[in-house]
N, C-alpha and C positions, 0 to 999 in steps of 0.2 A: 297526472295523464297514468292508465295504462293498458297494456294488453290487452282487448276484451277476447280474441278469436284468431286462432292461426290455425291459417288453409294451404297445406304443398300437396303438389302431384309431381309426379319423378323428378323429385329435387334431390340429389343424390343418391343413398341408397331409399328416399322414403317412394315407395310408388303413391299411393294416396295417405292424407294423415291430416284430421281439423282437431284441431285443442279447443278450448274454450276456457276463459279467465275469467276471476271474478279481481279484485285488485290485490288477492294474497298474492306473496310470492310463491314461487315454485323452484322445486328441488328436481332435476331430470336426472336419475340415480340408474346407472350400467357399466359394462365394463367397457374399456377400450373398445374402440374403433366399430360401437355401435349404431353413430347417430348423435350421440348429444351436444356435440359441436356445431354438427350439421343444422340442430336444429338454431341453436344462438346465433350461427351463420346469417339467417333466413330473415330473422329479426332487425339484427347493422343491417342490411340490403338495404331492410325498406326504411332505416333514416336515413343513411350515406348514399346510398345510388351504388355499392359497389357490395363487396368481400372482401374480408381481413383478409383474404388467404391467397386468391386468386385475383387477376385483374380477366381470367377468359370464361368465357358465360361459358361457352361449351361445358368447361370442367362441373358445371354445378349442376347442368340435366342428366341425371341418370343415364348412367350405361347402358346402351339400345333405345334408348328413346328419343323422339324430333325435341323436343321441347318437355319443359319447364311452369310449372308457376307457382309465384311466393301469391298470399293473399293476406293483408292486415289488418286488422280492424282495432282502431286505438280510441280510446275512450280518453278526450281532450277535455277541458273545461267549458272553453268554446262551443262543443259537440264531436259529434264520433265526426273521424275520419278514417278512410281505407283507401288503401297501398296495394294496387295490385301489379307485378312481376309477371311480364309472358318474356321466358325466355326460351332462346333455341342454340339449337347445334351450328346448325349451317346461314343462321340470319341476324340482324339484328334483332334485340330484344324490342318489346313495347313496355312501357310503363302508363298508368296508370294511378291519377289521383281524383280519387269523391265519383269514379267510374270518367274520369275527359282522360283523354292520354295528352300526355306532357312533352311537349319538343323538344325542352332541354333537360340536361338532366336538377341541372339547379332548379327546373318550377317544384319536384321533390323535394328539399330542406325544408325545413321547419314544422312540417305536418304531423311530423313524430321525430322525436328526441331521445336519444339515447345514450346512454357510458357502456363501452366495450373493457373488460378489465379480462385478460388473458397470463396465463403465465411467461409468456414474453415481456409484457409490462412491467416485470418485477425487477427484470433489468434495464428500464426507462432512465437511468443515474448512470448506468458504468456503460451506456451501448453510446456510441454515438453519434453526432447532431443531427441526424436525419431523423433518429430517431425519436429527437423530443421537437423538431418540426411536426414530422408527422402527427404524434401527438397536439399539434398546437392545432396545426389544418385543422386535421378531421373535426376540433369538436367546433373551433370559430364558425369553419364552415355550415352547420348543423343551425348557427344562429345568425349567421347570414350568407345570403345566396348574393348578396352581389360580392364577400369577399370571396365566394368559391369562383366565380366564372374570372375575379379579376387571376386570382392562382392561375386559373388554364390560358388566362392572355399570357401570362407570363411566361410561363414554361415554353407555351407555343413558343415566345420573341427569343428564352431563353437558345431553343435548340437548334432554332434558324444563328442566330447568334454565331453561337458556338460551331457550325455547318460553315459558317463563309470564314470563320478567322482560320479554319484549318488549309481555306485556300487564299491569303487574301496574301501570305508572302508571297506566293506565287504572280499574281497578279493585282498589281497597289490600287486598280481602277476598281476592283471589287471592296477595299474597304470604305471606299464610298457611301456602298449602299450598311454598310452597319448603322447610319443615323436614324436610317426607320425603324431597324431594330430596335434600337436605345431608344428613338422616341416612347416605343411601348413598352421596356425595359422600367423608365424612368415613372411615366404615371402610373405606369399599374404598383411595380414594387415601392413608391411610392406607399403608396395607399396601403399596398400590404403590411411596411413598417410600422405608421402610424398607428392599424387597428391590429396590430400583434402587440407593438407597446399599448395601448391601452386594457387591452382585455388580459393582457400578463398582470399588471398592475393586481388591478381588482382580482385575478386569479391567483392572486403571491398571498395577500390576504386571506382568502378562504384556507391555502394549502399552510400553513404554521398556524391558522386555528387546527385544522385536521392533526399535523401530525402532532400538535400538542394532547389532542385526545389521544390519539396511537402508543405515545410514547411518557405519557404521565406531566408532560413540563420541564423531562430535566433536562430538556435541549432548546434550542432554537436555530428552526428552518426557516432560512430566507431563498425565496428563489425569487427570480431578477433576469429579466432581458437582456441578453447581451447580440444586438445587431453588428453584424460587420462591419455597415455604411454609420456614419454619423449621425448623430441623434437628430442633426438638424434636416438631414437624408427626409424627413418627413415632409418637404417640400417636393416636387419633382425637378423644379431647376436645381437646385442645391446635389438633388441627385445624380440629373446632369450633366454637372460638373466634374461631379465625381468619378463616373465611368468614364466622361473624356479625360480626364489627366491619368487612366488608367487604359487606355486605350495601345499605346505600344507595347507595354505590356501584355497585354491582352493577347496581342497579335504575336508577339513572340512565343506565348507559350501555349497559343492555338486554343485558349480557352478565356471563359468571364472569370477572371480570379474577382470579383467584388459584385456585390450584392444581397439579395434578402434569400436567394437561396442556400444560400451559406451561413447566415443567422445560427445561434445556438441559447439555452436560457445557460444560468448561471445557478450554483445550486452551494450553496453554505449553510454549514451546521457548526453553529460559535464560533461566525466570522472567516474560518477553515473551508476548502475548497472540498466538499464530499466527494465527490470523486474520486481525488487523490485521499483522506485521510477517513473515511469512511468505512467502519464496519460495514459486513454487509449484510447482517443484521436491520444498522443504519442505513444502506441506502435500497433496500429494501419496505422499512417503513416509510424512507423521502416517499418511493413508486407509489403506494397506493397513498399516503396524504396525496399526491399529485393527483390518481385519479379521485380518488373520492373529493378532491377543489373542484373540477369540472362538475360534479353533480347539484354543487354547493353555487356554482356562478350561475348555473344553466336554471337555477329555482331563480337565482336572484333576476335574472335578464326575463325570464318567461310567467312570471308568479305561478306555476308549477312543477312539481318536480318529475323530470325524465326517468327514465327505467334504465336499470342497469344490465348489463348482463355478468358474470363472473365465470369463465370457463376453465373448473378445475385449477381455481385460483387457492384455494383454502386447502387441498395438497401440500403444498409450495411453503405453506408457514408451519412454524410453532405453532403449541395448542395457544401459550400467549396475544401472539399475535390472531391469533383467527378470531378468537372471543373480543377484543380488540377494535379490531375491524366490523365482525360485525355489526357490537353496540354501537359503532359509530354510521353507522347505514345512514340510517334514518328513516325516514317516513317513504319510502320506494320500494315500488313493484320489480323485484328482482329474482329473473334467471340466470338460477346455477347449474354445473355441472359437477359432476363428483362419482368417484366412484366406492364410496361407503358417504352413510350418516356422519359419521361423528365429529365432526369437524358443527355441527346444527343442533350443538345440542342448548334449551333451554329459550328457542327462537321457534313459532310457529312456522310452518313452510309445507306448503304440498307435494308432496313427492309423487313421480310418475315414473314407470319404470320403464328405460327403452332399451331393445332389444331386436338387431338385426334388421333398422329403422322400422321398429312400430313399436305400442304400447304393447305392456306385458302387466295380469295384474303382478 
């Protein structure tokens, strides 16, 4: 698949912009704070239904404007798809897929797929578990609206349960109502755990291949799922029993101590914990391999390559890693951003200069 046309109106620092593309990769060139990242953000929005930088739509609307539009035309093997976001400063958004308004954001999932790679992703290995869960959830949701909705239901139940736990000590009768929230947690938590388990097993094989390509086979990279609940908890009944056995401790600590909201990924290099023993270069190579493995997995699942978004990543890497990264991307449409083109040697890329929210010659 590839992005064929992008239209922006009053989005971030763009008054009006319309760009057309073929299958080629594109490098948005410009100094900092000119709007390059905003372009990638608009594309990401059309795949995932949210910005990778903010949860507030009003921050996406150009200052002084009341509304904004992001419209994307995507060419897929099955045929063209349009995604049209109408964003407002003071009311809920409206989202149209193929000119039909969606009722829920999950209806957007799967019409356009992309992988976002930003400088902060280079810290994916050494960051906390939340970053790695977000890494998983963002991509699985693009492949499965069912998973996306399960995450939403789980998050709602978890918020309600934790709020209840804060008052349960003062009123013992309130603890009885935990059963209702536990039921929702168990049903969705077991499904999330089972889906992550299957996804990571496939992802791990691709990540090992990608790391090998980047580092020349000098080391063996292993990625595995590290669930907070025992493996048997892919069954809702087992999940429920585990949650019930920890209820007294949850009430004492006033929070839910067990569940998929505490999952992680285990990362090893030659059987050693990469987070503890890996050098910065090894950790960054592993982060690159993990992000690129998402491309491979999506291709495996969809039968076509997603679009890759790379926001100023090349400037964060040494020359060797730049070249190995570019060589290992594969036949995907890629949107890069950067302040210079030094890292693009020997690669055919269309260059578009951006200055102050405008395309310049």
